[in-house]
N, C-alpha and C positions, 0 to 999 in steps of 0.2 A: 508581647502574649503568642506568637507563632514558635512554632519547633526552628531549631536553630537551621534545620535540613532547608524548611522553606523560607527562610530570609536569605541564608546564601547560595540560594536555586537561580537561575535565570529566568526560567520558565520557556515553556516552546512557543515559540511566535510565528505562527500560519502565515501561509502565505497572502500579500496582500490582496483585497477583495476591495475594488477602488468602488465608489458610491456615485452617479448622475454623472459619468463620461462615455465618453465613446470608443475607451482604450479595447481595442484586438486583443485581448483578452487572454494569451498564452504563461500562465507562469505558474498553475493550482491544478495541469493536467483533468481537466473536466474534460468529460468527453465535448466535442464540437457539438455535437448529435442527440437530438429530443431522444428521453427513454422511449419505449416500447408505447404505442396506444394504449394495450392491455392493462401497464399501469392505471393511467390516466380512468380509464374504463373502472376499475379496481375501486380507487379512493374515491370516486363517483358514486358507486353504490353502495358505499359503507353507511349505516343505517346510525341515525340521531342514538340508536342506543347503544352504539360502537362509542360512542364519543362519551357519552354520559357512565360508564363502567367501564373498571379499572381493565386494563386489554391482558389478553395471556398472557401470563409472566410465564411461560416459556417457548411462545410463537410457536406453537403446534403444527395451524396450518402450512408455516413455512419449514419448519422443518421437513414434515411429511413431504413438500413437494420437493424442496432441496433433495434428500433425499433417492427420490426416483430417479432424477436428474444424474446425482450421480453414482448412481448402481448401473448404470449402463454400463462403465469403466469398471467402478468396484463393487464386485456384488457382494462386497457382506455391510455396505455401511443402510443402515436403516438409521432414523430421527434419533432413538441414542448415543448416536454417534454427532451428533451438533449442538452446539449451544450457541445463541442469537445474542448478539449485542447493536445496542447504537453507534452505525457505523464499527470497523473492524479497529478503531483507535480504543473503544470504551472495549473490545474483545483482548486486547494489548495490556489496557487495565488491569483487565479482571486476569489474565496469566500473570501479572509480573506480582500481584497482591497475593496469587494463590501460593506461588514458587520461592519468592524473595523474604527475605525479612530483616531489618536494623542489622546495619551490620557484614551482611553478606552482601557480596557480588553477582552482577548480568553481567553479560559477557556479549559484546556486538562487534561488525569491523566498523571499521572508518574509511573515505565516508559512506555514513547510512542515511536512514530515517533519523533525523535529531531528537524525533519524541524517544525512544531509546530511553537515550538520556535521561530526559524530565522524572520517565515512570521510576527510573533508579533512584533520580534524586530526592522524588518522595517520598521514595521508604526506607529512607536513611540509607541507601545500597550504596555499593562499588560500583565505579563506572569498569569495565576490564575491557579496556578497547583495542583490537588486532586491528592494525593497517591489510586494507590490501594491496596487494603485491600493486607495481605499475600497470602490470596488466587485466588489473581487477582479478585475480584469484587470490587463496585464500594457501598460505603454508601449516604448516603445524600447529601453528599457536592459535589457531583459533581452538582446536580439540585439544590442547597440551592441558592435563589437568591439575585444578586448583584448589584446595578445600571449601575454598568460599562462594566458588561459582555454581548458584541454585539454577540459571537461567540463560539460557543463548540466544538470542534474536536472529536471524539471515533472513533476509528480502530478498526475496528472489520471482523474480529478475528485481534486481536493487535500484534502490533510487540513489541520490544524483545520474546513475551511470545509466540504468537502465541495462544493465548486462545479466547477464544469465547461467547457473551452473544446470548440467545436466539431473537429472535425481538420483543417476550414478553417483555423480563426488559428492550431492549432498545425501545419501545412502551412507556413502566412505565417511563423512563426519560424523553423522547422526548415531552408525557405529562405535565409531572410536570417541566419543566423546562422555564423559563419566555424569552427564547434565540433561535436562530435558533440554528439546531443541526445537525454539518456534520456529517456522518456515513462514514466513508474511508472503502469503501470495496476492495482495492487492492488485498486481498488474496482472495475473495468469494466463488470462485470456484472449493475453497478445502473445502471447512467448508459446515458443511449439514444443513445451512438454509441462508436467506438473510434478507434484512429489505426495499427492493423494495415495497412492499405493505404498509412498512408506508408510503411514501411519497403524497398514493392516499390518506390518510385518515387526516395527519397534514401538510400544509401548509409552517412548519418549521421544514420539513423533510428534505437534504438534502442527497444523495445515490450518491458517485465518485468511479469509476469502469479502473482499469486500463490495459492493453495489455501485461503490460510487462512482467508479471507471469504466469499464466495460458493459453497465448496464446503464451511466448516464442518470444514477441515481444520489450525485454528490450532496444534495438537497435535502433528501429525503436519509438519509442516516440510519444506514443498515449493514449491519457485515456477520461474520458466523466466523466458528471454531469448529474443523474437525479433528475428532481424538478418538482412541477408545473409550470404550463407556464410561469405563470405572473412572477416568480419567477428569472426563466428564464431565460423570457425577460430583465428583470433589470441586470443578470450578464455578457448579452452579450453586456452592454453596454462597460465595464473593459477590459476587454479580447485583445488583442492586433488585427488589422486589420486583417492579416491574418498566425491564430498561428497556421496552420496542413499545412505543406508541402503537395501537390502532392503524392508524392509518397508513405509516410504517410497513404492518405485517403484511394488511392485504396488497401495497406496492409493490413489495419486495416477495409477494406472494404469488404474482402476477408476473413479475419482468423474471424469477426464475423460471419459470413456466414458459416461455415463450424463447427457445431455443433458437427457432427460427430467425427470430430477427437480434438474436443475438450475434449470430455465424454474420449475418450481414453487415452488421455494424461494427464487426469484429475487421474484416474484410476492408472495409473502405478505411477506416484508419489505419491498418498495416500498412495497405496502398500509399495514402497519402504521408505518413511516416518514413516510406523508402525514396517518396518524391523531397520531402525534404530535408531530409538526409543527402542525399547527390544534389539539390540547389545549396546547401550547406559547404561541401566540397568544394563548386565550381565556383565558390564566394570567397574560397580560401580560410574558411576553417577546417576544423577536424572535428568530424564526429566521431563519435565513439556507435558500434554498430549497437542497436536499441532494439531489446526484444517486450520494451513496456509502450505506452502511445505518449511517449517523449523523446525528446533526442538531443544528449549532452555533447556538448561540441564548446572547442577551444581555439583559441587566436593567436599565431605564431607572433604578435605583437604584447600578446598578455593582459591589452587594455579591458579586460572584459564588464570593470565598473563603468568606464567610460561608457561602453558602446550598448551595454545595459540603459544607461540613461540617455543617451543618443535616441535609442528604440522608444523609448516612455516618451521622449520629448514628442517627437513623431507619432505618437498615438498608437505605438503596439508593448504590451506588458511582458519581459518575458523571465526569470529567473537567478538573477545572480546568486551563484551561492559559494562562498570561502570557507576553507579546511587549512587552515596554517599546517605546514608540517609533510603531508602527505608526498610520499614518494613521486605520485604520476602527476601532479601539481595543484597548484595553491586555492587555483577559481576558475572560474567557468559559467558556464551562462547554460541552465537547463529550461528546453524549449518543447514547450508542449504540440501535440499534432493540433491542428486548429482545419476548417474545413477547409477546402483548394485555393478560395480567396483568401483566406486569410491567411493561408501558407504562401500565397504569391505577394501578396503586401509586404509581408516580412521579408522576401526574396529580397522584393524588388529596393526595401530600404534598405537590408547588406551591403547592396551594391553602393549604394551612397555613403554611410556610414565608416 
């Protein structure tokens, strides 16, 4: 009954979400701290009418508030530069559907976010995968012309590595690439810079953002993309009619308006990220310098599946990731930054396993 592309694909497998356990959960890059109190206030204040009626199809309140925030560094951004989605995964889906047709290709680096592959396969498109170099840089292959490549994804900071390309490096990629480039900035608030300014100077650059990580709203499901208005106009044709619900719009609008809370939260996470990386190094691991809210670490023994399982048996859940054939190593552990107490528990266990 199903399309051949659907029957043959594996499908995206989300990180484990254990139920009814007391695991220290450091596997899906959730924020270890609660969201801004203003988010809960906004959701509680929502009227019964906001649930009885369909939500604003374009999430106007969020777009207006987000534009105000983003204009502090990017004066040209107005609400018509922004499209909202049910999490940034929805944004990635919209962009893939808008640019890529059956038999065409999507380019992305490896290792990176595995949903890119799933979205290409759903479209019946080919995956044009360009491996990272061992030092997590991208060579000429990522911008090489290819007649069937219709879109490239670049997670920046990248997952699972946490590595970050400076805006100048991304600009060089965008200028050289003859296809649209979506810069997936799900973790950008934890990094020293971002690529929003590139949207102003290059029509082919789109930047997606998520409220799941730095705003501690993974359960709310809200994301957005910034692109030039003529690009947003075309993307809006592809999205679901009401892809963001009323409570999510209210909460997300309150969240992005509380930039003081964001700065404080990011500072706490970054401080713990440094302490976590230092602790991993002291325990004999090799952490990659991270600009996200997690740390990618390998161990000289290469026994990453066993280490993952032993940690889980002891009540700490991290993410084991396997990417065979990559020059920088085939697997490792991606560890989300937790609270000081959670990180202490993890580091104490690493001394025993």
